[in-house]
TIRO-195841 format. One record per residue (C-alpha): z negated, y negated, x; residue number from 1. Coordinates in Angstrom, 3 decimals. Each point is the difference from the previous one (the first is absolute). Example, Ala and Ser with C-alpha at 12.3 -4.5 7.8 and 13.67 -1.06 7.14 Angstrom:
2
+----------+----------+----------+-----+
!        z !        y !        x !   i !
+----------+----------+----------+-----+
!   -7.800 !    4.500 !   12.300 !   1 !
!    0.660 !   -3.440 !    1.370 !   2 !
+----------+----------+----------+-----+
This chain:
71
+----------+----------+----------+-----+
!        z !        y !        x !   i !
+----------+----------+----------+-----+
!  115.215 ! -127.510 !  -60.236 !   1 !
!   -2.783 !    0.292 !    2.551 !   2 !
!    0.245 !   -1.530 !    3.461 !   3 !
!    0.280 !    3.530 !    1.390 !   4 !
!    2.927 !    0.811 !   -2.306 !   5 !
!    1.677 !   -3.283 !    0.963 !   6 !
!   -0.339 !    0.740 !    3.718 !   7 !
!    1.396 !    3.487 !   -0.495 !   8 !
!    2.918 !   -1.351 !   -2.041 !   9 !
!    0.736 !   -2.476 !    2.785 !  10 !
!   -0.053 !    2.888 !    2.510 !  11 !
!   -2.898 !   -1.459 !    1.979 !  12 !
!   -1.416 !    2.339 !    2.646 !  13 !
!   -3.326 !    1.643 !   -0.959 !  14 !
!   -1.745 !   -1.484 !    3.047 !  15 !
!    0.987 !   -3.511 !   -1.081 !  16 !
!   -1.128 !    0.703 !   -3.571 !  17 !
!   -3.484 !    0.839 !    1.296 !  18 !
!   -0.125 !   -3.199 !    2.056 !  19 !
!    1.343 !   -2.239 !   -2.774 !  20 !
!   -2.368 !    1.434 !   -2.590 !  21 !
!   -2.979 !   -0.456 !    2.336 !  22 !
!    0.969 !   -3.608 !    0.703 !  23 !
!    0.645 !   -0.678 !   -3.710 !  24 !
!   -3.602 !    0.988 !   -0.662 !  25 !
!   -1.261 !   -2.293 !    2.766 !  26 !
!   -1.482 !    2.884 !    1.986 !  27 !
!   -0.187 !    0.389 !    3.748 !  28 !
!    0.822 !    3.387 !    1.492 !  29 !
!   -3.710 !    0.672 !    0.458 !  30 !
!   -0.620 !   -0.773 !   -3.689 !  31 !
!    2.592 !    2.558 !   -1.067 !  32 !
!   -1.325 !    2.503 !    2.518 !  33 !
!   -3.553 !   -0.303 !   -1.334 !  34 !
!    1.127 !    0.333 !   -3.622 !  35 !
!    2.161 !    3.042 !    0.818 !  36 !
!   -2.501 !    1.682 !    2.309 !  37 !
!    2.381 !   -0.011 !    2.962 !  38 !
!    0.056 !   -1.819 !    3.315 !  39 !
!    1.639 !   -3.375 !    0.600 !  40 !
!    2.223 !    1.754 !    2.541 !  41 !
!    1.272 !    2.339 !   -2.739 !  42 !
!    0.819 !   -2.964 !   -2.252 !  43 !
!    1.804 !   -1.681 !    2.875 !  44 !
!    1.973 !    3.164 !    0.756 !  45 !
!    0.930 !    0.440 !   -3.673 !  46 !
!    1.250 !   -3.597 !   -0.142 !  47 !
!    2.156 !    0.601 !    3.087 !  48 !
!    1.480 !    3.184 !   -1.439 !  49 !
!   -1.680 !    2.223 !    2.544 !  50 !
!   -1.387 !    3.419 !   -0.781 !  51 !
!   -3.491 !    0.243 !   -1.435 !  52 !
!   -1.531 !    3.091 !   -1.536 !  53 !
!    1.188 !    0.444 !   -3.586 !  54 !
!   -3.533 !   -0.176 !   -1.435 !  55 !
!   -0.546 !   -3.450 !    1.544 !  56 !
!    3.365 !   -1.236 !   -1.304 !  57 !
!   -0.845 !    1.254 !   -3.496 !  58 !
!   -3.378 !   -1.810 !    0.076 !  59 !
!    1.692 !   -3.254 !    1.026 !  60 !
!    2.656 !    0.374 !   -2.692 !  61 !
!   -2.638 !    0.841 !   -2.609 !  62 !
!   -2.061 !   -3.126 !    0.755 !  63 !
!    3.151 !   -2.127 !   -0.238 !  64 !
!    1.124 !    1.748 !   -3.235 !  65 !
!    3.215 !    1.109 !    1.676 !  66 !
!    1.977 !    3.123 !   -0.725 !  67 !
!   -0.317 !    2.521 !    2.774 !  68 !
!    3.073 !    0.810 !    2.066 !  69 !
!   -0.770 !    3.608 !   -0.932 !  70 !
!    0.653 !   -0.705 !   -3.706 !  71 !
+----------+----------+----------+-----+
């Protein structure tokens, strides 16, 4: 079972999954932003559960090997 599957099974909110996975990897928000090609503000918003454009959310989820909320 992947960490993502575990978080989903435990009913953890998607925003928290993004934050926990980033921290697990030892990345700062800016590190994730650079790897995903988004802004640090978009990463911050995603981690707080705020709206960001779907393409930015998908890039963040892809870099973190997370299943998209759209799936």
